[in-house]
C-alpha positions as CSV (number, residue, x, y, z in Angstrom):
1,M,8.1,11.8,9.1
2,S,10.6,9.4,7.9
3,T,10.0,6.2,5.8
4,T,12.2,3.4,4.7
5,P,11.6,1.7,1.3
6,S,10.5,-1.9,1.4
7,D,10.2,-4.6,-1.2
8,V,8.9,-7.7,0.7
9,L,5.7,-7.9,-1.3
10,R,7.4,-7.2,-4.7
11,K,10.0,-9.9,-4.0
12,T,7.3,-12.4,-3.0
13,Y,4.5,-11.6,-5.4
14,G,5.9,-9.4,-8.2
15,D,4.3,-6.2,-9.4
16,D,0.7,-7.5,-9.5
17,I,-1.2,-8.9,-6.5
18,I,-4.6,-10.6,-6.8
19,L,-7.0,-9.9,-3.9
20,F,-10.3,-11.5,-3.2
21,D,-13.4,-9.8,-1.7
22,E,-16.1,-11.2,0.5
23,Q,-17.9,-12.7,-2.5
24,N,-14.6,-14.4,-3.5
25,E,-14.4,-12.2,-6.6
26,S,-10.8,-11.5,-7.6
27,T,-9.3,-8.2,-8.5
28,V,-5.7,-7.6,-9.8
29,Y,-3.9,-4.7,-8.1
30,H,-0.7,-3.2,-9.2
31,L,1.8,-2.6,-6.4
32,L,2.7,1.1,-6.6
33,K,4.8,1.5,-3.5
34,E,5.7,-0.2,-0.2
35,F,7.5,1.3,2.7
36,V,8.1,1.1,6.4
37,Y,6.8,3.8,8.8
38,G,7.2,3.3,12.5
39,S,6.9,-0.4,13.3
40,Y,4.6,-1.2,10.3
41,T,5.1,-1.9,6.6
42,Y,2.5,-0.4,4.3
43,A,1.6,-1.1,0.7
44,V,-0.1,1.2,-1.8
45,L,-2.0,-0.7,-4.6
46,Q,-4.2,0.3,-7.5
47,S,-6.6,-1.7,-9.5
48,D,-7.7,-0.6,-13.0
49,E,-11.0,0.6,-11.5
50,L,-9.2,2.7,-8.9
51,K,-6.8,4.1,-11.6
52,K,-9.8,5.4,-13.6
53,E,-10.9,7.3,-10.4
54,D,-7.3,8.4,-9.7
55,E,-7.5,6.6,-6.3
56,V,-5.3,4.1,-4.5
57,A,-5.8,1.5,-1.8
58,V,-3.6,1.6,1.2
59,F,-2.9,-1.5,3.4
60,R,-0.8,-2.5,6.4
61,V,1.4,-5.5,5.6
62,T,1.4,-8.2,8.3
63,T,2.4,-11.9,8.5
64,D,0.2,-14.8,9.6
65,S,1.3,-17.6,11.8
66,D,2.9,-19.4,8.8
67,G,5.0,-16.4,7.9
68,Q,2.8,-15.6,4.8
69,Y,2.2,-11.9,4.0
70,E,-1.3,-10.5,4.5
71,L,-2.8,-7.1,3.7
72,E,-4.9,-5.5,6.4
73,T,-7.3,-2.7,5.9
74,I,-6.3,0.3,8.0
75,E,-9.3,1.0,10.2
76,D,-7.9,3.9,12.2
77,D,-8.6,7.2,10.3
78,E,-5.6,9.0,11.7
79,E,-3.2,6.1,10.7
80,W,-4.8,6.0,7.2
81,E,-4.5,9.7,6.8
82,T,-0.8,9.7,7.9
83,V,0.1,6.9,5.6
84,S,-1.7,8.5,2.7
85,E,0.1,11.7,3.2
86,L,3.4,9.9,3.3
87,Y,2.6,8.3,0.0
88,D,1.6,11.6,-1.5
89,E,4.9,13.1,-0.4
90,M,6.9,10.3,-2.0
91,V,5.0,10.5,-5.3
92,F,4.6,14.3,-5.4
93,P,7.6,15.8,-3.6
94,E,7.3,19.5,-2.8
95,Q,9.1,21.6,-5.3
96,D,11.4,24.4,-4.0
97,E,9.8,27.6,-5.3
98,S,12.9,29.6,-5.9
């Protein structure tokens, strides 16, 4: 599984991205990694709360009709699992056990 590094979000928003939930509450997320896999760009983010739990949030990066970047929740379990595994491989590359 091959990925290509991306920096479209980092160039546009910097290292921190503020997201709003359904109640319009804001949370600051740190942009850990963004990459292209297949025909999609993905972003891996982490809030302070997620960091405490050693968890990350994974999103698909899309653009709206005005060309603004949007983050979409990945609904497909198989796609989410694949992207999460790709991120793990980038962060924790397998060591050669020689």
